[in-house]
C-alpha positions in Angstrom: -7.1 -12.7 12.5 -4.2 -13.0 10.2 -0.9 -10.4 9.9 -1.8 -8.5 7.5 -5.3 -7.0 7.2 -7.6 -6.8 4.3 -9.7 -3.7 3.5 -13.4 -3.9 3.6 -15.7 -2.2 1.3 -16.2 0.5 5.1 -12.5 0.7 4.5 -13.1 1.9 1.0 -16.0 3.9 2.2 -14.0 6.6 4.7 -11.1 6.1 2.1 -13.2 7.8 -0.8 -14.2 10.1 1.3 -11.2 11.0 2.9 -10.2 11.8 -0.9 -13.2 14.2 -0.8 -11.7 16.0 1.2 -8.4 16.1 0.5 -6.6 13.6 1.7 -2.9 12.8 -0.3 -3.2 9.0 -1.0 0.4 8.9 -1.1 0.8 9.3 2.4 0.5 7.7 5.6 1.0 8.7 9.4 2.4 6.7 12.4 0.5 7.4 15.7 2.0 5.9 19.2 4.5 5.5 22.1 8.1 5.1 21.8 8.1 2.0 19.4 6.5 4.5 16.4 9.5 6.8 16.6 11.0 7.0 13.4 14.3 5.8 14.6 14.1 2.3 14.1 10.6 2.2 12.8 9.6 2.6 8.8 12.6 5.1 8.0 14.9 3.4 6.5 12.7 2.6 3.6 12.8 6.5 2.5 17.0 6.2 3.2 19.8 6.3 -0.3 21.1 4.3 -0.3 18.5 1.6 0.8 19.8 -0.3 4.2 18.1 -2.9 3.8 17.5 -5.8 1.9 13.7 -6.7 1.0 15.3 -10.3 0.0 12.0 -12.5 -1.1 10.1 -9.3 -0.5 11.0 -6.9 -3.8 7.5 -7.1 -4.4 7.0 -4.5 -2.0 9.5 -2.0 -3.8 6.0 -0.5 -5.4 4.5 0.5 -2.5 7.7 2.0 -0.9 8.0 4.2 -3.7 3.9 5.2 -3.6 4.7 5.8 0.6 8.1 7.8 -0.8 8.8 10.6 2.8 6.4 9.1 4.5 8.4 6.6 6.1 11.0 8.6 7.9 8.9 12.0 8.6 8.9 12.2 12.7 5.4 12.2 13.1 3.9 14.8 15.6 1.7 11.5 16.8 4.5 9.7 18.3 6.3 10.6 21.9 7.8 9.0 24.3 5.8 7.4 26.9 2.5 8.4 25.0 -0.3 6.2 25.2 -4.5 6.3 24.1 -4.9 9.6 26.4 -2.0 11.5 24.9 -3.1 11.0 21.6 -5.9 13.1 22.5 -4.9 15.8 24.3 -2.6 18.9 23.5 -0.4 18.7 26.5 1.5 16.6 24.4 1.4 18.2 21.0 4.4 20.2 19.9 4.0 23.6 20.4 6.3 24.6 18.1 3.9 23.2 15.4 0.5 22.8 16.5 -2.4 25.0 17.2 -3.6 25.7 20.7 -6.0 23.2 21.9 -4.9 20.8 19.0 -3.9 17.4 20.1 -1.3 14.8 18.8 -3.7 13.4 16.4 -5.3 17.0 15.0 -2.1 18.7 14.4 -0.8 15.4 13.0 -3.5 14.7 10.6 -3.7 18.7 9.5 -0.2 18.5 8.9 0.9 15.7 7.1 -3.1 14.7 5.4 -2.2 11.1 5.2 -5.1 8.9 4.2 -4.2 6.0 6.3 -2.4 6.4 10.1 -0.8 3.2 11.9 -2.1 4.0 15.2 0.0 1.3 17.5 -0.8 2.2 21.1 -1.0 0.3 24.5 2.0 -0.9 25.9 1.9 2.1 28.2 -1.6 2.0 29.0 -1.2 -1.0 31.4 -1.6 1.1 34.4 -5.3 2.2 32.4 -6.8 -0.5 31.0 -10.2 0.5 32.2 -9.9 3.0 30.2 -8.2 2.2 26.7 -11.4 1.1 24.9 -13.0 4.5 25.7 -10.1 6.7 24.2 -9.8 3.8 21.4 -13.2 4.5 20.4 -12.8 8.2 20.5 -9.0 8.0 18.0 -11.0 5.7 15.5 -14.2 7.7 15.5 -11.8 11.0 15.3 -9.9 9.3 12.9 -12.8 8.2 10.8 -14.5 11.6 10.8 -11.2 13.2 9.5 -11.6 11.1 6.4 -8.6 8.6 7.0 -8.0 5.2 7.6 -7.4 3.9 10.7 -5.6 0.6 10.8 -5.2 -0.8 14.7 -2.1 -2.4 15.3 -2.1 -5.3 18.4 1.0 -5.0 20.5 4.1 -7.6 21.1 4.1 -7.7 25.0 0.9 -8.5 27.1 2.4 -6.7 30.1 -1.4 -6.0 31.6 -2.1 -10.3 31.4 -4.3 -12.1 30.1 -3.8 -10.0 26.8 -7.0 -8.0 27.9 -5.3 -4.6 25.4 -5.2 -6.5 22.3 -8.0 -8.2 23.0 -10.1 -4.8 22.8 -7.7 -3.8 19.8 -8.6 -6.7 17.7 -13.0 -6.5 18.7 -13.4 -2.4 17.8 -11.1 -3.3 14.6 -14.2 -6.4 13.7 -16.4 -4.0 15.3 -15.6 -0.8 13.1 -15.2 -2.8 10.3 -11.5 -1.1 9.6 -8.2 -3.4 9.1 -6.1 -5.3 11.7 -2.4 -5.1 11.4 -2.3 -8.6 13.5 1.6 -7.7 14.5 1.3 -9.6 17.7 0.7 -13.0 15.2 3.9 -11.9 13.8 6.2 -13.1 16.1 5.0 -16.1 17.7 7.7 -17.9 16.7 10.3 -16.5 17.5 12.9 -16.3 20.3 11.0 -15.2 23.7 7.8 -13.9 21.0 10.4 -11.7 19.7 10.8 -9.9 23.7 14.0 -8.1 25.2 14.2 -10.0 28.9 12.3 -6.4 30.1 8.8 -8.2 28.6 7.9 -5.0 26.6 10.7 -3.9 24.2 11.4 -5.6 21.3 14.9 -7.6 20.1 16.7 -5.2 17.4 18.6 -6.2 14.1 18.7 -4.5 10.8 15.9 -4.8 7.8 18.0 -7.5 6.2 14.9 -9.5 5.4 16.9 -12.5 3.4 19.2 -13.2 6.9 18.1 -15.7 8.7 19.6 -14.5 12.2 17.9 -11.3 11.0 14.6 -12.4 11.0 15.5 -14.5 14.0 14.7 -10.8 16.0 11.4 -8.9 16.3 12.5 -5.6 14.5 13.1 -6.8 11.5 9.7 -8.4 11.3 7.3 -5.2 13.0 9.1 -3.1 9.6 8.3 -6.2 7.3 4.7 -6.8 8.5 4.2 -3.3 8.4 5.4 -2.5 5.2 3.4 -5.2 3.6 0.0 -3.8 5.3 0.9 -0.7 3.6 1.3 -3.0 0.2 -2.1 -3.8 1.3 -3.6 -0.4 1.8 -1.9 0.8 -1.9 -3.4 -2.1 -3.8 -6.8 -2.5 -1.9 -6.9 2.1 -2.6 -5.2 2.8 -5.5 -8.1 2.1 -7.7 -10.3 4.3 -5.6 -7.9 6.9 -6.1 -8.6 9.9 -9.5 
């Protein structure tokens, strides 16, 4: 599967239904664990002056402007240590902003009103591999029912062995005919596959996409390929917006 997904007719249908429900076409949400917290993940694209350089990817500026405001937003569906179960329970939801009994996902969708969501989980599901598929199905089906296009991300690590979780993630993307951001593939030519010595966390450098030294680290590739995925979403879905 390619790094940057194509958007199927099914993804377009979910998006169109979301527009009818009042979803904002200029907003996306993030859902996941510590690797999806705002500090390093996409937030640079909302800062002025820009702390990044696009280099040969200058065409992505259109998408940065299109989704302005969502990049640095602190998502209510992101927490350090979160796994698939966390996203579905109210126990992890912010009591100051979320309603009683509301899950992290439901709270984020209600308050931010996105049209698409980047879902990146799995690294903290290593000890719950047997429950992972069922929980992911609940996440996907709930997101679709809300009229939000779920974009699933493969993970960089293989802590569970045999790439079992990535196989589940990619299989579910294929089954539900929804976009897959194959982030794992983007790192395979990097030193140590873009991972720190712990084999889980990503190697870090700033988002200078025209700096060869920076592009030997994983984080610039995470942000670049996420931005390319959002760009693909914008191009595929923008024409459907009245």
